N, C-alpha and C positions, 0 to 999 in steps of 0.2 A: 519390439514396436507394442505401442501402446494398445491399447482396448478400444480406443477414438478410431481408431486409421485401419483402411480398410490394406489388404494384402500387398498394392500396388505402391501404400505409404500415405496417399491421400486422406485426408479427415474428409469425412462426410458432413458437409453444408459449407464447406470452405468454399473461396473464389474457385480455387484450384479444379474441385470434382465438378462446382456450377458449372464451368468454363471447357471439361474436362479436357484440362490440359493434363497431361502426361507427362511430362518431364517439371520436375521441380521446378521454382525458384532459383535463381540462384543467390538470395539472399533475402531477410526476412522484409526486410528495408522494402526490396523489388515487392513482395507478398503485397505487403500495408500499402505500398501503394496502387497496387493493380484493385484490391480491394475495397480501397476507400475511392477510387474510381467510379468500380462496377457499384458501385453501393450506392452512388449520386447518379447515375443514369438509371438503375433501379427509383429509386425516391421521385427524379425528375421524370419520368414516365408515367407514374402515380401519380403526381400531382398533375401532369397535361391531360389526362383521362377525367379527371375534373374538370380541368381552365379549357380546354379546347372544346369543348362542345358550345361554351359559350361566344366561340368564334374567333377568340382570339389567341394566339399562343403563349408559351410561358412565361417567356420573354419581354413580351409587353402587357400580361398583367403585372408582371416585377414594375413597368415603366407606372403604371395604373395604381399601384402601391405607392410607392415613391412618391409620386406627384400627391396620394392621397394624404400625406403625410407632411406633403408642406404646406397643407392651409392653401387659404385667400390667394395668399403671396405667391404662388407658383412656385417655379424652379428653373435655372439656367440648366439648358440641354448638356452642358456639357458637366454639372454637379448629377444630374442624372442618371450618367454615364458610367460618370464615379463613382455612384453606388448602384451600379449593375452588378447582377451575385456574378451572372455571365460575363466578361470583361469584353468580349471578342465581340458583343454584336453593335449591330451599327444604327446608332442613336435616331439618325437622322431619319433613316427605312424604318424603326418601329414606331416613332411620332407621326410620319407620313400617314401607316397605314391606319395607326390612331384618331389620327385627325380627321382623316378621309370614313369615317365610321362613327364622326362624332365625339369620340371619347376625351378629346383632348382637345384643346387649342392653342396657339401658336400667337406670340405677341414679340415684337422685334422694341428690342429695351432704349428708351430716351435717357441721356444722350448718346449712346455707346448705343450706334443701332445694329452692328457685328452681333453680338448678343441678341439670343431668343429667350423669350423668356415662357414653358409652355406651362399647361393647366388644367386641373382634370375639370371637366364637365360636371353636367348634370346628370347626364348621360352616363359618365365614364363611373360617375359614384354610385350611382343605380349598381351599374352591374359589377363594381366592389360587394357591394350589400345585397345583391344574389350570390358571390361566390363563398362570400365569408364563411355559410355554413359548411357547407359541402367540401372546402380546402383546412377548413379547421378539423372537420373530421378526417382528412384524409390523411393530415398530419398526424394524427390521434392514433389510426390504424398503423404509418408506417412508423413511428417511434412508439409506442408505446406498449410493443413490447420490453423495452424498458425502463427500469425503476427509477424513483429520481435521482437516488445518485448512483447510476448508470447515467443518464444523462446530465446530470451535471461535470461525471468522469469525462465523459465522450467530449463534453463542450471544451474544457478545458483542454483536453487532449490536442479538437482540433484550433483550435488557438494557438499553440504551442506550432502545429505541424503552418499553418497561414503567416504568423511571424517571425519563423524562421526562411520561409521561401522569400516572404519579403526581402528580409536584410541580404541573403541569399542575391536578390533579383537589386539590390542599389537602394531600395525606395526607402 
């Protein structure tokens, strides 16, 4: 047993210790997948603590950021959905709530009336401007533990995982 393991064989600070799992993972791949999901959840909670006091969810914030990037020309709702971080979110429901709060407006496209274009309003842009410093600070708190080289390596590894998952799904 190495010096960085407890008597039960669980590394202090590991996800296994954090979730109090007594049985070892079946494989390092399983441990990595669970660790990645747990870490994503921890990061999402840190972002939610900054964003949700403004009355929007993390998914709604994501929509607003996408629309800010689209600029004055707006973006079709299905394109917004394709760019969402959380793929399962209902874009129609998210846009309904954002439109009710005045952060987004939607227009039917001409000549194809089936397509709807969403636009960020001035109120939505102002909300993002208010949130930007706090979100930046939260990102720094969460990821600041890593150096530049470690961050670059992490990004590369995560890109590989997503690429493998897309190719497994036939995308």
